[in-house]
Structures are given as structure tokens and as C-alpha cells.
C-alpha positions in Angstrom: -25.3 19.2 9.1 -25.4 16.2 8.9 -26.0 14.3 5.4 -29.7 12.2 5.0 -29.7 9.0 5.8 -32.1 7.0 4.1 -32.4 3.3 3.9 -31.3 2.5 7.2 -32.0 1.3 10.6 -31.4 4.4 11.7 -33.8 6.4 10.0 -37.7 6.2 11.2 -37.1 3.3 13.2 -36.0 1.6 10.4 -38.9 1.3 9.1 -39.0 0.6 5.6 -39.8 3.6 2.6 -43.1 3.6 1.4 -43.8 3.4 -2.3 -44.9 6.5 -3.4 -48.1 7.8 -5.3 -47.8 10.0 -7.9 -47.3 10.9 -11.5 -44.8 8.5 -13.7 -41.5 10.5 -13.2 -38.0 9.7 -15.9 -35.1 9.3 -14.5 -31.9 9.0 -16.3 -29.1 7.7 -14.5 -25.7 8.4 -16.3 -22.3 6.1 -15.3 -18.8 5.7 -17.1 -19.6 1.9 -18.5 -21.2 -1.4 -17.4 -18.1 -3.1 -16.6 -19.5 -5.4 -13.5 -18.1 -3.6 -10.6 -19.6 -2.5 -7.9 -21.4 0.2 -8.6 -22.4 -0.8 -11.9 -24.0 -3.4 -10.4 -26.0 -1.1 -7.8 -26.7 1.1 -11.1 -28.5 -2.1 -12.7 -30.1 -3.4 -9.7 -31.8 0.2 -9.3 -33.1 1.0 -12.6 -34.8 -2.8 -12.4 -36.4 -1.3 -9.9 -37.4 1.6 -10.2 -40.6 1.4 -12.5 -42.5 -0.6 -9.2 -42.5 2.7 -8.0 -43.6 4.4 -11.0 -40.4 6.0 -12.0 -39.5 5.0 -15.6 -35.9 4.8 -15.5 -33.1 5.3 -18.6 -29.6 3.9 -18.9 -27.0 6.3 -20.2 -23.7 5.1 -20.3 -20.7 7.2 -21.3 -17.7 5.7 -22.7 -18.4 1.7 -23.5 -20.8 -1.6 -22.9 -20.0 -4.2 -20.8 -21.0 -6.9 -19.3 -23.7 -5.6 -17.3 -25.5 -5.2 -20.8 -27.2 -8.2 -20.0 -29.0 -7.4 -16.8 -30.3 -4.3 -18.5 -31.7 -6.3 -21.5 -33.3 -9.1 -19.5 -35.0 -6.7 -17.4 -36.0 -4.2 -20.3 -34.0 -1.1 -19.1 -33.8 1.5 -22.1 -29.9 1.9 -22.1 -27.9 3.8 -24.7 -23.7 4.4 -25.2 -22.9 8.1 -25.6 -19.0 6.4 -27.2 -16.5 9.2 -24.8 -12.9 8.1 -26.2 -11.1 10.6 -24.7 -10.6 12.4 -21.1 -11.5 15.4 -22.7 -14.0 14.5 -25.8 -16.4 17.9 -26.4 -18.1 15.5 -29.3 -19.1 13.2 -26.8 -20.3 16.3 -24.2 -22.3 17.3 -27.1 -23.7 13.7 -27.7 -24.9 13.2 -24.3 -26.7 17.1 -24.0 -28.9 16.0 -27.2 -29.3 12.5 -25.7 -30.8 14.3 -22.5 -32.6 16.9 -24.5 -34.6 14.0 -26.6 -35.3 12.1 -23.1 -36.3 15.3 -21.0 -35.5 12.9 -17.7 -37.5 15.2 -14.4 -34.1 13.6 -12.9 -30.2 13.1 -13.9 -28.7 10.9 -11.3 -24.6 10.6 -12.5 -22.3 7.9 -11.1 -18.6 8.2 -10.8 -16.1 10.6 -11.4 -16.0 10.8 -15.3 -20.2 10.5 -15.9 -20.7 13.3 -12.9 -18.4 15.9 -14.6 -19.8 15.5 -18.0 -23.5 14.3 -16.8 -24.2 16.9 -14.6 -22.4 19.5 -17.1 -24.8 18.6 -19.7 -27.7 17.9 -17.4 -27.2 22.1 -16.6 -27.5 22.4 -20.3 -30.5 20.5 -21.2 -31.8 22.0 -18.3 -33.0 19.0 -16.7 -34.9 20.2 -13.8 -33.0 17.9 -10.8 -29.5 16.9 -11.3 -27.8 14.4 -8.9 -24.4 13.0 -8.5 -23.1 9.8 -7.1 -19.6 9.6 -4.8 -19.5 5.4 -4.7 -16.1 5.0 -3.3 -12.9 7.0 -1.4 -11.1 8.0 -4.0 -7.4 8.7 -2.9 -6.2 8.8 -6.9 -8.1 11.8 -7.6 -6.4 15.4 -8.4 -6.1 18.4 -6.9 -8.3 19.6 -10.4 -10.5 16.9 -10.1 -11.6 18.0 -6.8 -12.2 21.5 -7.9 -14.2 19.7 -10.5 -16.2 18.1 -7.8 -16.4 20.8 -5.8 -18.0 23.1 -8.7 -20.3 21.1 -9.8 -21.5 19.7 -6.2 -22.6 23.7 -5.6 -24.9 24.1 -8.4 -26.7 20.9 -8.5 -29.6 19.3 -6.2 -26.9 17.0 -4.2 -24.9 13.5 -4.1 -26.0 10.2 -3.0 -23.5 7.9 -1.7 -23.5 4.1 0.1 -21.0 5.1 3.1 -20.2 7.4 5.1 -17.0 7.0 5.1 -17.0 8.3 1.3 -18.9 11.2 2.7 -16.3 12.1 5.6 -13.5 11.8 2.5 -15.1 14.4 0.1 -16.3 16.6 3.1 -12.4 17.1 3.7 -12.0 17.9 0.3 -14.5 20.7 0.4 -18.3 19.9 -0.3 -20.0 20.1 2.9 -21.7 16.7 4.5 -25.3 18.1 3.9 -25.1 17.8 0.5 -24.9 13.8 0.5 -27.8 11.7 1.3 -26.3 8.3 2.5 -28.3 5.2 1.1 -27.0 1.7 2.1 -26.1 -0.7 -0.7 -28.7 -3.2 -1.6 -28.3 -7.0 -2.5 -31.0 -9.5 -3.5 -32.2 -12.0 -1.8 -29.8 -15.7 -3.0 -31.5 -17.2 -5.6 -29.0 -19.7 -6.9 -28.7 -23.3 -7.5 -26.9 -25.3 -4.0 -23.8 -27.3 -5.3 -22.3 -30.0 -3.1 -18.6 -28.7 -1.5 -17.1 -31.3 -3.8 -18.3 -29.8 -6.5 -18.0 -26.7 -5.9 -14.2 -27.2 -5.0 -13.8 -29.3 -8.3 -14.6 -26.0 -10.2 -11.9 -24.4 -8.4 -9.6 -26.9 -9.4 -8.9 -27.3 -5.4 -9.0 -30.8 -3.3 -11.6 -30.9 -1.1 -9.6 -31.8 2.0 -7.7 -28.2 2.0 -9.5 -25.2 4.0 -10.8 -22.6 1.2 -10.3 -18.8 1.8 -11.9 -16.6 -1.3 -11.1 -13.5 -2.2 -13.0 -11.9 -5.2 -12.4 -8.3 -6.9 -10.9 -6.4 -9.7 -7.0 -7.2 -10.1 -6.0 -3.9 -9.5 -3.9 -2.1 -7.2 -6.7 -0.6 -5.0 -7.3 -4.3 -3.7 -4.2 -4.9 -2.6 -3.7 -8.7 -4.0 0.2 -8.7 -3.6 -0.3 -8.3 0.2 -3.2 -11.1 0.2 -1.1 -13.3 -1.7 2.2 -12.9 1.2 -0.6 -13.7 3.5 -1.8 -16.4 2.0 2.2 -17.7 1.8 2.2 -16.8 6.1 -0.4 -18.8 6.7 1.1 -21.7 5.4 3.8 -22.0 7.1 1.3 -22.2 10.5 -0.7 -25.1 8.4 -0.6 -27.0 5.8 -4.2 -27.5 4.4 -5.4 -23.9 3.1 -5.8 -22.4 -0.3 -6.3 -18.9 -1.4 -8.4 -18.2 -4.2 -8.9 -15.5 -6.1 -11.7 -14.7 -8.4 -11.6 -11.7 -10.9 -9.2 -10.4 -13.8 -8.3 -6.8 -14.0 -5.2 -5.2 -15.2 -3.0 -6.2 -12.7 -3.6 -10.2 -13.3 -0.3 -10.8 -15.3 1.9 -9.2 -12.6 0.3 -10.9 -9.6 0.5 -14.1 -11.5 4.1 -13.8 -11.4 4.5 -12.5 -8.2 2.6 -15.5 -6.8 5.2 -17.7 -8.8 8.0 -15.7 -6.9 6.8 -15.8 -3.6 4.3 -18.5 -3.0 2.9 -21.8 -4.9 -0.3 -23.0 -6.7 -1.2 -25.3 -4.1 -1.3 -21.8 -1.7 -2.8 -19.4 -4.3 -5.0 -20.4 -7.2 -6.2 -17.9 -9.5 -9.9 -18.6 -10.5 -10.1 -15.7 -13.1 -13.9 -14.0 -14.0 -16.3 -16.6 -12.5 -20.3 -15.9 -13.3 -20.9 -18.3 -10.3 -19.5 -17.0 -7.8 -22.9 -17.3 -5.4 -22.7 -20.9 -5.4 -18.9 -21.1 -4.8 -19.4 -18.9 -1.5 -21.3 -21.3 0.6 -18.2 -23.9 0.7 -15.3 -21.5 1.3 -14.2 -21.1 5.8 -13.0 -17.9 5.5 -13.4 -14.4 3.0 -10.8 -12.0 2.6 -10.6 -8.3 1.4 -7.4 -5.8 2.1 -8.3 -3.1 0.2 -6.5 0.1 0.7 -10.3 2.4 -0.1 -13.3 1.0 -0.7 -16.9 2.7 -0.8 -19.3 -0.3 -0.3 -17.6 -3.2 -1.3 -20.6 -5.3 -3.1 -18.3 -8.8 -2.9 -17.8 -8.3 1.0 -21.8 -8.0 1.1 -22.1 -11.3 -0.6 -19.8 -12.9 1.6 -21.3 -12.2 4.7 -25.2 -12.5 3.6 -24.2 -16.1 3.1 -22.5 -16.7 6.6 -18.8 -16.3 5.9 -16.9 -15.3 8.1 -14.8 -12.0 7.2 -10.9 -11.0 7.3 -11.0 -7.2 6.2 -8.6 -4.1 6.2 -9.5 -1.4 8.9 -10.7 1.1 6.1 -13.4 3.3 6.1 -16.0 1.2 3.9 -15.4 -2.4 5.3 -16.4 -0.5 8.7 -19.6 0.1 7.6 -20.0 -3.8 7.2 -17.7 -5.1 9.6 -17.8 -4.5 13.4 -14.6 -5.6 15.0 -15.4 -8.8 16.9 -19.2 -9.0 16.7 -19.5 -9.5 12.8 -15.9 -10.0 11.6 -12.5 -9.5 11.9 -10.7 -6.0 10.8 -7.1 -5.9 10.3 -4.8 -2.7 10.0 -4.3 -2.3 5.7 -0.9 -3.7 4.6 -0.5 -6.0 7.8 0.0 -9.3 5.9 1.2 -11.4 9.1 -2.2 -10.0 11.5 -4.3 -11.2 8.1 -2.7 -14.9 8.3 -2.6 -14.5 12.5 -6.7 -13.3 11.9 -7.2 -16.5 9.6 -5.9 -19.1 11.8 -8.2 -17.7 14.6 -11.0 -18.4 12.5 -9.8 -21.9 11.6 -8.9 -23.2 14.8 -12.1 -21.8 16.9 -15.1 -23.2 15.0 -17.4 -21.2 17.7 -15.7 -17.7 17.1 -16.1 -18.5 13.1 -20.0 -19.4 13.6 -20.7 -16.5 15.7 -19.2 -13.9 13.4 -20.9 -15.5 10.6 -24.3 -15.4 12.1 -24.1 -12.2 12.7 -22.7 -10.8 9.7 -25.9 -12.9 8.0 -28.5 -10.8 10.0 -26.9 -7.3 9.8 -27.4 -7.8 5.7 -30.6 -9.2 5.9 -31.9 -6.5 8.3 -29.9 -3.3 6.6 -28.6 -4.0 3.2 -31.6 -5.4 1.1 -32.1 -4.2 -2.3 -35.4 -3.3 -2.2 -34.8 -1.0 0.4 -32.2 0.9 -1.5 -34.4 1.1 -4.3 -37.6 2.8 -2.1 -35.1 5.0 -0.8 -33.7 6.1 -4.3 -37.3 6.8 -5.5 -38.2 8.5 -2.7 -35.3 10.7 -2.7 -36.5 11.7 -6.7 -39.9 12.3 -5.9 -39.3 14.8 -3.4 -36.3 16.4 -4.9 -38.6 16.8 -8.3 -41.7 18.3 -6.1 -39.7 20.4 -5.0 -38.1 22.0 -7.7 -41.4 21.6 -9.9 -42.8 24.2 -6.5 -40.1 26.5 -7.7 -40.7 26.6 -11.3 -44.4 27.2 -11.3 -44.3 29.8 -8.3 -45.5 33.3 -9.3 -43.2 35.7 -10.1 
């Protein structure tokens, strides 16, 4: 039995999920932090869209506030921080349970491991009618005990959502049946950004506008394998002298990666731009987008690059393959193959027709399959369906 698929062209002929009728429903969304990550962005977009479907969202942050808080404030979404301080923190668990008792939501939906573990257990004690988890990534870092926790909690709740068949299959291999998952692809809003000139974009990045620009975007940590990309940029520099890789993002590896760049490359070939709020303005002026991750769920940065028609070279992993079909919507490279990243990029930079074809196909795919309204509607439909089933069970005679 396969997982359910909601919000994709593969269901019901690709029709949008209609806005459901019915009474107001309160949903609590629980996540570890409000950092600027892919899961956090999707949860905030979901929370902002649910009121259009008659659903009142509350966001509960397990550990700490973060940059995405401003988005919730802007959209007037109720949110609170529990303040979990330690890996095992009984006080925060009971604070979370009390918060759920006060909110009395009809549905609790937890995202990512810490929130999945604490949130689902606390929701059970608070007697929430519908409890859902969400797995967003192929989590190679998890231990046997963490997978055991995942299996135990999955068995006692209404199911899980995921954004990727690859994530579903990964967890199925670790003992959670595939039919426990509902597949809802990520959503991305329509572009509403100020247009800037190429000269302005390159000036902001401190890159000579005569050079070819490659962008990589994401948190600076080992999963993203930026060391590989730095080597690939240097290899590309041996083929041609007109390319600069700009890495946008911040994270725990920032200092280490800068030292690595200085050891094997040159600032003209690889630049670090740190965290930026103008990525959507910069993307259209790049020539190629790189993502070399070892594992992903469904990369928002990759979706955004494809949305603007940017040709992509991506590591050949499950999450990326959801988006990139080799030679159709981008190019795929074996994880860690630094030479092939350079080789495939050279193809794009020397074959304008190929780059245009791949970029145009990528743009169409994102517009057709990864719309934010479709993502929100799919969640709203799932919440109502599960809540109605729970209500019928609770009111059944006997």
C-alpha cells in the first residue's frame, strides 16, 4: 500500500484541492525553531494560508525564536516559544502539554525530530483528537534509538506528512510503513520582487559583471558539502577564467569553509556572501545554480532557482530528483563528484540552447506542481478529513 499523494498533478487529474466547507478548526503547528530553514519557511507559509480555509493556526516553537518570527508577526499568526534548553528537558515537556491543554486544538501537526518527539507525546497526554508528525529530510544523522522513537510515536498517531517520495522511502526502510505517509509537495509563492539590473546584482555580490555567475544557497554545514563545490569551482577555473561561485548563507562551518577556500582556491573563483534577504532579486542574474547536498528533503533554494528558469546542476539524491529530471529540468551529478560538477557546468556555459531549454522546463515544472496555494489546500483538506474521522469515532455510540 502506497502513501497518499495530495497537491500534485498525480491526484485527481491534477486538479486543485477545493477549499473545504465546515466549522472553524484550530490547528497547532509545532517546530523546534524559527530559523531560516526550508521546513521553517514551509510551516510559516502554511500557517499564513490556513485561515483562508476556515482553519485557525497557532505556531508553537519548542526551543528558540528566530528570523521567521517576523513573518508570523506580519501575518498575525499566534505563536509562542516553549524554551526547551536541553536534549532531555522535562520542564519544557510539561510546559508544552499545558500550552496544548489551553489551546485545545483539534489537530496537532509536529515538524522535525525534536518537535515530533516532544510534540506528539505531549499531544497524546493533552488528549488532542488528531496528532500528525512530519518528516522533511533524509535524516542520515539519526541513531537507532531515534528511529525507535520515530516508529513508536508513528504507530500511535494519525500518520505523517512528507514533501518527498525519497523521504517516505527512507523512513519506510527504517520501519515506518509507507502508507502512514501523506505526500504533499513543498509550495512556493509567486515571485513578487523588485527587479534589479545585472550590474546592480553583481555589485551587491562584489563580482565583476563580465564574469559568469554560479550561485549556491543554503546553511553552511556538512550536509550541503560545500567543500566539494569549492573544489568544483576551482576545477572549473582551470577550464575557463571567467566564472565565480558565490555561496549565500551562514552556519557553523563558515570559518572552516573560508579557510578551505583560501587553501585551495581564490576569492575571484569562490566568494562567500553570508546571509542575504535579497536572494530573489539576485537569482535571475546568475548563469547556473549548484546544489551538492549529501541528503535533502525538498530544497526550497532549488525550487526558487528553478522558478526563475535558472539551469541547475544538482547532486543525484532522492530529494533533488523530485525536482530535477536529468537532461529535462536540469543536470544530475553523483554526490561528491567534483570533476563532474565542473564538467556539467561547462556544458551549460558553452551551450546556450541547452541552458535555455533546461531552465524553461524547470520554470514550467515549478509553476505547475509546486504552488503554495496547492500546498496549503492539501494540508487543510487532510486536517479536516482526519478531524472528521476522529469526531465520528468519539461520538459513535458504545
